[in-house]
C-alpha positions, 0 to 999 in steps of 0.5 A: 456119287461123291465117293465115286468122284473122289475115287476116280480123282485119286486113281487118276492122280496116281495115274498107274497104267500097265503096258503089259496088262492094261485090262483084267482080261489080259492079266487073267489070260496070262495067269491061266497059263501057269501050272497049278501049285499042286503040280509044283508041290510034287516037283523038286525045289530047284525047278524053275518057276514060271511067272506071269510077271517075268520082269520085276519092273512091272511089279516095281511100277505098281509098288511105286504107284501104291506108295504114292497112293498111300502118301496122297490118299486118306492116310495123308490127312492128319484129320483122318488120324486119331491122335498122332499122325505118323512122321512124314520123314519116317512112316511115309518115307519108303526109302527107310524101314525098321528092318534097314539101317539106320532103322526107323520105328516099327509103327503098326496101325488100325483102320476104321472103314465106315460104310453106308447101310445097304453096302456090300463088303467082300472078304477073302481069307489066306491066298498063300500064293494061289493066283488061280483062286484069286483070278477065279474070284475076280472073274466071278465078280466081273460076271455078276457086275460087281467088278468091271475089270479091276474097278468096283462097279457097284455103288457102295461096294468094298473089298477087305482081304484078311492077310497071308498073301504069299509064302507056301505057294509059288505065285505070291508075287502074282497075288500081290500084284493083283492086290495092287491093281485092285487097290490102285483102281479103287483107292478107298474101297479096297483094303488089305489087312496085315497077316503074320506072313506080311513080315520080312522075317516070315517071307525069308523062312517060308518061301516068298523070298526064294520064289522072287529070287528064282523069278528075278535073281538080282533084279528083285528088290525085297525092301520094296515088298517089306515097306508095302507091308507097313501100309497094311493095317494090322486090324480093320474095323469095318461097319455101318452106323455104330456097329463094327466087325473087327477084321484081321488075320489072327485074333484078339489083341487086348493091348489096343482098344479102338473106342476113340477110332470108332467114334471118330468122324471120318468114315475112313480113319486111322490110329497108331497102336503105339504102346500095346498095353495088354498087361494093363488090360489084364490088371483092369479086367481080372475076369479075363484071367478068371476065364483062362485055362487054370494050368496056364494062369501064372504063365499068362499073367507073366507073359501078357504085359505092356510093351512097345512093338519093335517088329511084328514078333518082338518083343511079343507077337502082335495078337491081331496078326498071330493069335487064335480062337478055340472051337468049342464053347466049353473051352477056356476063355484064354489059353496059349499054344506054343509056336502060335500064340494066345488062344481066345475062347468065347468068354475071353473074346466077349470081354475084349469085344465089350472093352473095345466099344467107344462112347457110341460104337460097338464091336459086334464080332470078328472076321479073320483067317489064319487058323489053317492046317495042311493036315486034317484036324478039327478046324479044317473039318469044320471049315470044309463042312461049313463050305469055307466059313466056320463060326466058332462056338456053335450051339450044338457042336462039342469036343466029343465030335471034334473029329466028326465027318462032314455028314455028322457035323451037318446032321448032329452038330447042325454046323452052319453051311447055308449060302446066307447066314445071319450074324450073331453078336460076339461071334468069330468067323474064320475064312478058309485058305485058298485051295491051290495050296498045300492046305487044299492038297492035304485036306482034299478040297478044291473050292475057293470061298469068299464072303459078301457082307451086306450091312443093314440099318441095324446089326440084326439085319446084316447078312453074310452070303457065302460064295463057293467056286471050284477053281478050274485048274484043279478040276482035272486033278485026281482026288487028293492031289 
């Protein structure tokens, strides 16, 4: 009850109200009129884009309210920061940015979310501008009573989104606006991890900047979007008691270890990454390099080094936002894929998870997204066969069955696809990307997926429920469209 009162007080203090869309029903109705992304993918790039937000002022007001929330919520108190709290004149000054002149420092940070046993934490992977799947998800949560409009109605319920909200889809601004409405209604229960596309460089190259310029012309304020991303943690450690799941978009980042953050007293706490010390980790944990792809060891040893982040991709990419995982237990514990980043196998991941423990707390696994393809490949086959959720390194799976059909993956590889799944210590789970996208079109699936994690008194009692829904706007489309 105390948490609910704090939530209400903070939400009321921010005092955000939308004149255009006062209720979720209003917003849902407007979004339902938008054509599917899959329809727009077949049209010329010069086609005018429809939007449920014709005036950027509606977005701007939500952004300003969110900035006020970040400045006055749990981030505001120095007691909630492990180590140094960011400077008010830099991190919390939304008129300045690392990508504006004169620049300030880029300051990525980690977050802890400690919830009571018996809580429900809802997870969703990439949206990539798919507002129809997002609205379908929220509609279903309203039907079950988890949500009342945009407000979480069930006690001890939370939402964690795993990054890549825009780009490669035409409704990125609608997706971001929906996230803001959820955050403003539930200040300390809704959290957004920062994906590799939450980066001003990426949105310039992969469609979101072009989308907003088409919709708003000179009224668009891209710097406001770029600053919003700076308030998204690159990793969220969500857990109960002393057990936590690493929740992020990409993969492992051994240059930051969360032990002190996890042991901190506040149930919502933060820590700046500061210098990323991957090189020091590799020197101390020589067994990680021993698990690596032999042909890549010299490259890995010279490339993984200590550095201070200047941007999300320089001087090295941030691993929480970018890195990947192997699919099969027989693959090396550490490798590299050109154009994507470092790839962690089962043995390498276990080493980093063990090193991430605090004096009392443990990191039991990883929930993430990111590793998707618009073409059919072994990962997408497993995501679809797993009903939108894939646990890496499953016991009966193998490289020999890399391109197996769904039927073979179920029958011979015993790939997990049940509605309720148990968590395994050291496991990595990838959530699928929303279907009204070029990923869904290329892989011919029409269902969206979210997960509901229910924590227990001990980690072995935790359960993950997988929810699939066909997105209504995709039903009339021919197969493969």
